[in-house]
C-alpha positions, -999 to +999 in steps of 0.1 A: +010-651-231-016-645-258-029-616-278-062-624-294-044-655-305-008-657-293+021-633-289+052-640-309+034-659-338+018-688-319+040-690-288+023-699-256+033-680-224+022-644-228+000-620-248-011-584-249-043-567-237-077-576-251-105-557-268-127-536-246-099-524-224-078-493-230-043-507-225-014-485-232-033-452-229-029-425-202-050-427-171-080-404-177-080-407-215-059-396-244-040-417-270-004-422-257+008-458-260+042-465-246+064-485-269+070-521-258+092-549-273+088-585-263+116-610-267+114-648-262+145-666-251+149-703-243+143-696-206+121-665-204+100-638-220+116-603-218+093-573-219+111-540-227+091-508-220+106-477-235+101-450-209+130-425-206+136-401-178+114-418-152+122-427-116+122-465-111+101-461-080+073-445-100+066-477-120+039-500-107+041-537-117+014-561-105+001-595-112-035-604-106-046-639-117-030-642-152-029-605-159+004-586-156+000-548-154+029-524-160+020-487-153+034-453-147+015-424-132+030-391-142+036-366-114+032-329-116+065-317-130+084-291-111+096-275-143+061-270-157+062-233-148+095-227-167+094-206-198+098-234-224+103-222-260+094-257-274+083-289-258+079-320-280+077-347-253+065-351-217+063-379-192+028-392-199+011-417-177+005-452-192-007-487-185+000-518-204-013-553-197-001-587-206-017-621-201+005-649-189-003-686-188+008-716-166+042-718-184+054-687-166+070-689-131+050-660-116+069-661-083+102-654-102+091-624-123+116-595-119+120-560-132+149-536-137+151-500-150+182-488-168+190-462-194+153-454-200+141-490-205+121-510-180+129-547-185+104-572-170+117-608-171+091-636-170+109-669-165+095-700-183+091-731-161+114-757-176+095-784-194+062-766-192+059-756-228+039-779-251+054-786-285+036-772-315+011-796-329+001-794-365-035-800-374-040-814-409-070-804-429-090-833-443 
């Protein structure tokens, strides 16, 4: 993945969105960006999307070419008409995109939602990662 360079300080495999697209913002505008953590293990990249109090069926995860999209479309809340005294959070829609390369086994990508965290696992194809090559300046 790469992020205008590479995610994870030079690691191949995956990266975040690119300039010109509004990744991480709600559908229809706004400035909400759902928090995401990315972990690289020996066998996979793990994407953790922090999204509490959602229904797992409301997430949409898709892969088109080398772009992995994770999104959530907020539904009209039934308790919107309640007499709230204070509201500091709500379930905002979001979309995040990640770019993956040929080191990821795209057929084996899986996702799980537990305790308010959506975890997307991107397995690395064994032996597909190239070792880091240093370039010396002459």
